[in-house]
C-alpha positions as CSV (number, residue, x, y, z in Angstrom):
1,X,0.0,0.0,0.0
2,X,1.6,3.3,-1.1
3,X,1.3,5.6,1.9
4,X,2.6,8.9,0.7
5,X,2.6,11.1,-2.3
6,X,1.7,14.7,-1.6
7,X,-2.0,15.4,-2.4
8,X,-2.8,11.9,-3.7
9,X,-5.8,12.0,-6.0
10,X,-8.1,9.4,-4.6
11,X,-10.7,7.9,-6.9
12,X,-12.9,5.1,-5.5
13,X,-14.7,4.4,-8.8
14,X,-12.5,1.3,-9.2
15,X,-12.1,-1.6,-6.8
16,X,-15.0,-0.8,-4.5
17,X,-17.3,-3.6,-5.7
18,X,-16.0,-6.2,-3.3
19,X,-16.7,-4.1,-0.2
20,X,-20.1,-2.4,-1.0
21,X,-23.3,-4.0,0.0
22,X,-26.5,-3.7,-2.1
23,X,-27.9,-1.2,0.3
24,X,-25.6,1.6,1.6
25,X,-24.3,0.8,5.0
26,X,-24.9,2.9,8.0
27,X,-22.0,4.2,10.1
28,X,-21.8,4.4,13.9
29,X,-18.6,6.4,14.6
30,X,-17.6,6.6,18.2
31,X,-14.8,9.0,19.2
32,X,-13.3,8.5,22.6
33,X,-11.1,11.3,24.0
34,X,-7.5,10.6,25.0
35,X,-7.9,6.8,24.6
36,X,-4.5,5.3,24.2
37,X,-4.4,1.6,23.3
38,X,-4.8,0.4,26.9
39,X,-7.6,-2.1,26.6
40,X,-7.9,-5.8,27.2
41,X,-7.9,-6.5,23.5
42,X,-4.6,-4.6,23.2
43,X,-3.0,-6.9,25.8
44,X,-3.5,-4.9,29.0
45,X,-4.3,-7.5,31.6
46,X,-5.6,-5.0,34.1
47,X,-8.0,-2.8,32.2
48,X,-11.6,-4.1,32.1
49,X,-13.1,-3.3,28.7
50,X,-15.4,-6.2,27.8
51,X,-17.6,-4.4,25.3
52,X,-14.7,-2.9,23.3
53,X,-12.9,-6.2,23.5
54,X,-15.9,-8.0,22.1
55,X,-16.2,-5.6,19.2
56,X,-12.5,-6.1,18.4
57,X,-13.1,-9.8,18.3
58,X,-15.9,-9.3,15.8
59,X,-14.1,-6.8,13.6
60,X,-10.6,-5.5,13.1
61,X,-8.2,-4.4,15.8
62,X,-5.5,-2.0,14.5
63,X,-2.3,-2.5,16.4
64,X,-0.4,0.3,14.6
65,X,-2.7,3.2,14.3
66,X,-1.2,6.7,14.6
67,X,-2.7,10.1,14.7
68,X,-1.5,13.2,12.8
69,X,-1.4,15.6,15.7
70,X,-1.3,14.8,19.5
71,X,-3.9,17.3,20.5
72,X,-7.7,17.0,20.3
73,X,-8.9,19.6,17.8
74,X,-6.1,19.2,15.3
75,X,-6.2,15.5,15.3
76,X,-10.0,15.5,14.7
77,X,-9.6,18.0,11.9
78,X,-7.1,15.7,10.2
79,X,-9.4,12.7,10.6
80,X,-12.4,14.6,9.3
81,X,-10.7,16.1,6.3
82,X,-8.4,13.2,5.4
83,X,-5.5,15.6,5.2
84,X,-2.3,16.2,7.1
85,X,-1.6,19.7,8.6
86,X,-0.4,22.1,6.0
87,X,0.1,25.3,8.2
88,X,0.9,25.8,11.8
89,X,-2.7,26.8,12.4
90,X,-3.5,23.1,11.6
91,X,-1.8,22.2,14.9
92,X,-4.2,24.1,16.9
93,X,-7.3,22.8,18.8
94,X,-9.3,25.7,17.1
95,X,-8.4,24.9,13.5
96,X,-11.9,23.7,12.5
97,X,-13.6,26.6,14.1
98,X,-11.2,29.0,12.5
99,X,-11.4,27.8,8.9
100,X,-14.8,26.0,8.7
101,X,-17.3,27.5,11.0
102,X,-17.9,30.9,9.3
103,X,-17.5,29.9,5.7
104,X,-20.0,29.6,2.9
105,X,-20.6,26.0,1.9
106,X,-17.5,25.0,-0.1
107,X,-17.4,23.0,-3.3
108,X,-15.1,20.5,-1.7
109,X,-16.9,19.2,1.4
110,X,-15.7,20.4,4.8
111,X,-15.5,16.9,6.1
112,X,-16.2,13.3,5.0
113,X,-19.4,13.6,7.0
114,X,-20.4,16.5,4.8
115,X,-19.7,14.4,1.8
116,X,-21.8,11.6,3.1
117,X,-24.6,14.0,3.7
118,X,-24.4,15.2,0.1
119,X,-24.6,11.6,-1.0
120,X,-27.9,11.0,0.8
121,X,-26.9,10.1,4.3
122,X,-28.7,11.4,7.4
123,X,-26.0,12.7,9.7
124,X,-26.3,13.2,13.5
125,X,-23.6,14.4,15.9
126,X,-23.8,13.7,19.6
127,X,-21.0,15.1,21.8
128,X,-17.4,15.7,20.8
129,X,-16.7,14.8,17.2
130,X,-14.8,17.8,16.1
131,X,-13.1,19.8,18.9
132,X,-16.2,21.4,20.4
133,X,-17.7,19.5,23.2
134,X,-21.2,19.9,21.8
135,X,-20.7,21.0,18.2
136,X,-20.9,24.7,18.7
137,X,-18.2,27.4,18.8
138,X,-17.8,29.3,22.1
139,X,-15.2,29.7,24.9
140,X,-14.9,27.5,28.0
141,X,-16.5,30.1,30.2
142,X,-19.0,31.6,27.7
143,X,-22.7,30.9,27.1
144,X,-23.4,28.4,24.3
145,X,-23.5,30.0,20.9
146,X,-25.5,29.0,17.9
147,X,-22.5,28.9,15.6
148,X,-21.8,25.3,14.5
149,X,-18.1,24.2,14.3
150,X,-19.0,22.1,11.3
151,X,-21.9,24.1,9.7
152,X,-22.5,21.7,6.7
153,X,-21.7,18.3,8.1
154,X,-24.7,17.7,10.3
155,X,-28.4,17.3,9.7
156,X,-28.7,17.6,13.5
157,X,-26.4,18.2,16.4
158,X,-27.6,16.8,19.8
159,X,-26.3,17.1,23.3
160,X,-27.6,16.9,26.8
161,X,-25.5,19.0,29.2
162,X,-27.6,18.0,32.2
163,X,-27.0,20.0,35.4
164,X,-23.8,21.5,33.9
165,X,-25.8,23.6,31.4
166,X,-23.3,23.9,28.6
167,X,-21.1,21.5,26.6
168,X,-17.8,22.9,27.9
169,X,-19.0,22.8,31.5
170,X,-20.0,19.2,30.9
171,X,-16.7,18.4,29.4
172,X,-14.9,19.3,32.7
173,X,-17.7,18.1,34.9
174,X,-17.7,17.0,38.5
175,X,-20.5,15.0,40.0
176,X,-21.9,17.9,42.1
177,X,-22.7,19.9,39.0
178,X,-19.6,22.1,39.2
179,X,-16.8,22.1,36.6
180,X,-13.2,23.0,36.3
181,X,-14.0,26.6,35.2
182,X,-16.6,27.3,37.9
183,X,-14.2,26.1,40.6
184,X,-11.4,28.3,39.2
185,X,-9.3,25.1,38.7
186,X,-9.3,24.5,42.5
187,X,-10.1,20.9,41.9
188,X,-8.4,17.5,41.8
189,X,-7.5,15.9,38.4
190,X,-9.7,12.9,39.4
191,X,-13.0,12.1,41.1
192,X,-14.5,8.9,42.4
193,X,-18.1,9.9,42.1
194,X,-20.9,8.4,44.2
195,X,-23.3,8.6,41.2
196,X,-24.8,6.3,38.6
197,X,-23.7,6.5,34.9
198,X,-25.9,9.5,34.2
199,X,-24.2,11.3,37.1
200,X,-21.6,12.3,34.5
201,X,-22.2,13.6,31.0
202,X,-21.1,10.5,29.0
203,X,-24.0,8.6,30.5
204,X,-26.4,11.2,29.1
205,X,-24.7,11.0,25.7
206,X,-25.1,7.2,25.7
207,X,-28.8,7.6,26.4
208,X,-29.2,10.2,23.6
209,X,-27.5,7.8,21.2
210,X,-29.8,5.0,22.2
211,X,-32.9,7.1,21.6
212,X,-31.5,8.3,18.2
213,X,-30.9,4.7,17.1
214,X,-34.5,3.8,17.9
215,X,-35.6,6.7,15.6
216,X,-33.1,5.9,12.8
217,X,-34.4,2.4,12.6
218,X,-37.4,3.6,10.6
219,X,-35.4,6.0,8.4
220,X,-35.5,5.5,4.7
221,X,-31.9,7.0,4.4
222,X,-28.6,5.4,5.5
223,X,-27.2,7.2,8.5
224,X,-24.0,8.4,9.9
225,X,-24.3,8.7,13.7
226,X,-21.3,10.2,15.5
227,X,-21.0,9.8,19.2
228,X,-18.2,11.6,21.1
229,X,-17.5,10.5,24.6
230,X,-15.4,12.7,26.9
231,X,-13.6,10.2,29.2
232,X,-10.9,9.2,29.9
233,X,-9.9,12.8,29.2
234,X,-9.0,14.9,32.3
235,X,-10.4,15.3,34.8
236,X,-10.3,11.5,35.4
237,X,-13.8,11.4,36.9
238,X,-16.1,8.4,36.8
239,X,-18.7,6.7,39.0
240,X,-17.3,4.8,42.0
241,X,-18.4,1.4,40.7
242,X,-15.8,1.7,38.0
243,X,-13.1,2.6,40.5
244,X,-14.1,-0.5,42.5
245,X,-13.0,-2.7,39.5
246,X,-9.4,-1.9,40.3
247,X,-6.9,-2.3,43.1
248,X,-4.0,0.1,43.1
249,X,-1.8,-2.7,44.4
250,X,-2.3,-4.5,41.1
251,X,-1.5,-1.5,38.9
252,X,2.0,-1.0,37.5
253,X,3.7,2.4,37.1
254,X,5.1,3.4,33.8
255,X,7.9,1.2,32.4
256,X,9.8,4.2,31.3
257,X,9.3,6.9,33.9
258,X,12.4,8.8,33.0
259,X,13.8,11.2,30.4
260,X,15.0,9.3,27.3
261,X,18.8,9.4,26.9
262,X,20.2,11.9,24.4
263,X,17.2,14.2,24.1
264,X,16.6,17.8,24.8
265,X,13.9,18.6,27.3
266,X,12.3,20.8,24.6
267,X,11.0,17.5,23.1
268,X,8.9,17.0,26.2
269,X,6.7,19.3,28.4
270,X,6.0,20.0,32.0
271,X,2.5,18.5,32.1
272,X,0.8,21.9,32.2
273,X,-2.7,20.6,31.3
274,X,-2.4,18.1,34.2
275,X,-0.9,20.5,36.7
276,X,-3.6,23.2,36.2
277,X,-5.8,21.0,38.4
278,X,-4.6,22.9,41.4
279,X,-5.6,20.4,44.2
280,X,-3.7,17.5,42.8
281,X,-1.9,15.4,45.3
282,X,1.4,16.1,43.7
283,X,2.8,18.2,40.8
284,X,4.2,16.5,37.8
285,X,7.7,17.6,36.7
286,X,10.4,16.7,34.2
287,X,12.9,16.7,37.0
288,X,11.5,13.9,39.2
289,X,8.6,11.4,38.9
290,X,5.5,11.6,41.1
291,X,5.5,9.0,43.8
292,X,4.6,5.5,42.8
293,X,1.5,5.7,45.1
294,X,0.2,8.7,43.2
295,X,1.1,7.3,39.8
296,X,-1.0,4.2,40.7
297,X,-3.9,6.3,41.8
298,X,-3.9,8.3,38.6
299,X,-3.6,5.2,36.5
300,X,-6.5,3.7,38.4
301,X,-8.5,6.8,37.7
302,X,-7.7,6.7,34.0
303,X,-8.5,3.0,33.8
304,X,-11.8,3.6,35.6
305,X,-12.7,6.2,33.0
306,X,-12.0,3.6,30.3
307,X,-14.3,1.1,32.0
308,X,-17.0,3.7,32.4
309,X,-16.9,4.5,28.6
310,X,-16.7,0.9,27.8
311,X,-20.0,0.4,29.5
312,X,-21.6,3.3,27.6
313,X,-20.3,1.9,24.3
314,X,-21.8,-1.4,25.2
315,X,-25.2,0.1,25.8
316,X,-25.1,1.8,22.4
317,X,-24.0,-1.4,20.6
318,X,-26.7,-3.4,22.4
319,X,-29.3,-1.0,21.1
320,X,-27.9,-1.2,17.6
321,X,-28.4,-5.0,17.8
322,X,-31.9,-4.7,19.3
323,X,-32.9,-2.4,16.6
324,X,-31.9,-4.8,13.9
325,X,-29.4,-2.4,12.4
326,X,-26.2,-4.3,13.4
327,X,-25.9,-6.3,10.2
328,X,-25.8,-3.1,8.0
329,X,-23.9,-0.8,10.2
330,X,-20.1,-0.2,10.1
331,X,-18.9,0.6,13.7
332,X,-15.7,2.6,14.2
333,X,-14.1,3.2,17.6
334,X,-11.4,5.9,17.4
335,X,-9.2,7.4,20.0
336,X,-8.1,10.9,19.0
337,X,-4.5,10.4,20.3
338,X,-2.6,8.6,23.1
339,X,-1.6,9.9,26.5
340,X,1.5,9.7,28.7
341,X,0.7,8.2,32.1
342,X,4.0,9.3,33.6
343,X,5.9,7.9,30.6
344,X,9.0,10.1,30.1
345,X,7.9,11.9,33.2
346,X,5.0,13.4,31.3
347,X,1.3,13.4,32.3
348,X,-0.5,14.4,29.1
349,X,-0.4,14.3,25.3
350,X,1.4,17.0,23.2
351,X,4.6,15.1,22.3
352,X,6.0,13.3,19.3
353,X,6.6,10.2,21.2
354,X,4.8,6.9,20.7
355,X,2.7,7.2,23.8
356,X,1.0,10.4,22.5
357,X,0.7,9.3,18.9
358,X,-0.5,5.8,19.0
359,X,-4.2,5.4,19.7
360,X,-7.1,3.0,19.7
361,X,-8.7,2.0,16.4
362,X,-11.3,-0.8,16.1
363,X,-13.5,-1.2,13.0
364,X,-16.3,-3.7,12.4
365,X,-17.7,-3.9,8.9
366,X,-20.4,-6.7,9.1
367,X,-20.3,-7.2,5.3
368,X,-16.6,-8.3,5.5
369,X,-17.1,-11.9,6.6
370,X,-13.4,-12.5,6.4
371,X,-12.4,-9.5,8.4
372,X,-9.0,-10.0,9.9
373,X,-9.1,-9.9,13.7
374,X,-5.8,-8.0,14.1
375,X,-4.4,-5.6,11.5
376,X,-0.7,-5.0,12.0
377,X,-0.4,-2.6,9.0
378,X,0.7,1.0,9.9
379,X,-2.4,3.2,9.3
380,X,-3.0,6.9,10.0
381,X,-6.2,8.7,11.1
382,X,-6.4,10.4,7.7
383,X,-6.8,6.9,6.1
384,X,-10.2,6.4,7.8
385,X,-11.9,8.9,5.4
386,X,-11.1,7.0,2.2
387,X,-11.6,3.7,3.8
388,X,-15.2,4.6,4.8
389,X,-15.9,6.0,1.4
390,X,-14.6,2.7,0.0
391,X,-16.9,0.6,2.2
392,X,-19.9,2.8,1.5
393,X,-19.5,2.9,-2.3
394,X,-19.2,6.7,-2.2
395,X,-16.9,8.1,-4.9
396,X,-15.1,11.4,-4.9
397,X,-12.7,13.2,-7.1
398,X,-11.1,15.8,-4.8
399,X,-7.7,15.3,-3.2
400,X,-6.8,13.9,0.2
401,X,-3.6,12.7,1.8
402,X,-5.2,9.5,3.1
403,X,-5.2,6.0,1.5
404,X,-7.9,3.3,2.0
405,X,-6.8,0.4,4.2
406,X,-9.8,-1.7,3.2
407,X,-7.5,-4.4,1.7
408,X,-5.6,-4.6,5.0
409,X,-8.8,-5.2,6.8
410,X,-9.6,-8.1,4.4
411,X,-6.1,-9.6,4.0
412,X,-3.7,-8.0,6.5
413,X,-1.0,-7.8,3.9
414,X,1.7,-5.7,5.5
415,X,3.6,-3.7,2.9
416,X,7.3,-2.7,3.4
417,X,6.5,0.9,2.5
418,X,4.0,1.6,5.2
419,X,4.7,4.6,7.4
420,X,2.9,7.4,9.3
421,X,3.5,11.1,9.8
422,X,2.8,13.1,12.9
423,X,3.3,16.8,13.7
424,X,3.7,18.9,16.8
425,X,6.2,21.0,18.9
426,X,8.1,22.3,15.8
427,X,8.7,18.8,14.6
428,X,7.7,16.0,12.3
429,X,7.8,12.4,13.3
430,X,8.0,9.5,10.9
431,X,7.0,6.0,12.1
432,X,8.0,2.9,10.1
433,X,7.6,-0.7,11.0
434,X,10.9,-0.7,13.0
435,X,11.8,2.9,13.6
436,X,10.6,6.3,14.8
437,X,12.6,9.2,13.4
438,X,11.7,12.7,14.6
439,X,13.1,15.9,13.3
440,X,12.7,19.2,15.2
441,X,13.0,22.5,13.4
442,X,14.5,24.4,16.3
443,X,17.9,25.6,17.5
444,X,18.1,23.3,20.6
445,X,20.2,20.2,20.0
446,X,19.8,17.4,19.3
447,X,17.2,18.0,16.6
448,X,17.1,14.5,15.4
449,X,15.8,11.5,17.4
450,X,15.8,7.9,16.3
451,X,14.2,5.0,18.3
452,X,14.4,1.3,17.4
453,X,11.0,-0.2,18.3
454,X,12.3,-3.7,17.9
455,X,14.9,-3.3,20.7
456,X,13.5,-0.3,22.5
457,X,9.7,-0.2,22.3
458,X,9.5,2.3,25.2
459,X,11.7,4.8,23.5
460,X,14.3,5.1,26.3
461,X,17.3,6.1,24.2
462,X,17.8,8.3,21.2
463,X,20.2,6.4,18.9
464,X,20.4,8.9,16.0
465,X,24.0,10.0,16.6
466,X,25.4,6.5,16.3
467,X,23.1,5.4,13.4
468,X,23.8,8.1,10.8
469,X,23.2,5.6,8.0
470,X,19.7,4.8,9.2
471,X,19.0,8.5,9.7
472,X,20.3,9.3,6.2
473,X,18.0,6.6,4.7
474,X,14.9,7.8,6.5
475,X,15.4,11.5,6.5
476,X,14.3,12.1,2.9
477,X,11.2,10.2,3.6
478,X,10.5,12.3,6.6
479,X,11.0,15.5,4.6
480,X,8.4,14.3,2.1
481,X,5.9,14.6,4.9
482,X,6.8,18.3,5.4
483,X,3.6,19.7,3.9
484,X,4.7,23.3,4.3
485,X,4.8,23.7,8.0
486,X,8.5,24.2,8.3
487,X,11.4,25.6,6.1
488,X,13.3,22.7,4.8
């Protein structure tokens, strides 16, 4: 599978016959915020994720899925448009709001959802699909506006903010109805809430999705239903019954809780997003790890959030089956990026290391009876756009950077030329089957980092200096991914 040629012209008029059912398939797309591949199906023996594990066993589990940008809004924009970032604005959480929300309807669709809508799909968005928590553009502390972040993608945008009243308040919700903003950040980065599932916003979103599926059952149109769940994003808040699934004594700390050798601290960050929760037990720092006790508590909180969302996903999938829609609905589970849980002394995303760039991807296409259970091919978030168009039999003639991985789902044929590009922090990172090469466009040395994932999967040592031949071989390929963000 050829993975890169700048502005590949993708035409799906050829080769789609083997994937497309007689009636257009529906799509249930579930975005889960900050979900790194820490599930039972990915080999984590501690995390309890039975519903996601079951879906993975019925469909395809992608073991090498990488996002374009390790921050929420920019990653989602790349996914939705099928394109890599081409300006530094495209690395911002606000990119969709800045370039899409106020425009007249463009000839080229704003997102693949917009394209599906033009092709006759009924499109519904619930929760966080683009960057906005509820689909509308406004600040964290402002009243909800009526300006849609994606003005032409949705037939309807739904959200139940409950006692929190706005989407952004709900996004940073605590069980008592307060939120990070209302408490002026005088809150902990976790909460073990004595509430039921609907005591936090994601339970309300699951209920909305269930009711919408009941309605869509009688629709004459195929549908795209996007459901965006907030957890396990900070704050790590979830009902106490999910905390009770875990014992901190059984939870390991990071296997690489130290600065990698031969790197500049500019490649990392001081966990600012995490530390702004001012009542945290300890402050994260690049100069010393948090205590093992606190690290285990935070991991327990993160895992609890995963189990909480797993239950919400299970409820939605159960309704899809009850409604008789399961056999003609493609289901996608997508994590918008990974997250450092103390790895490299970082608590957060926003790096060009593996922990921030590798995320969950599970796809079930019920019409692919020979779906491979585990896809080892390297795929990127931008590849999801053309893959879904392939499966739906929807053609298009405009340009994207993504390539369909439908064949990989059928046959799992790993090609030698597979690679993924990611962008952030004045750098570009290239991931191949064996290596991660990162180049930073900055003055602080070293500006090149090379990690061998066969011998060093935790990226503990930058080996660029002693492997100049490998760097020389990979660097031109990395530079091909420079879409104009940096001076070559």
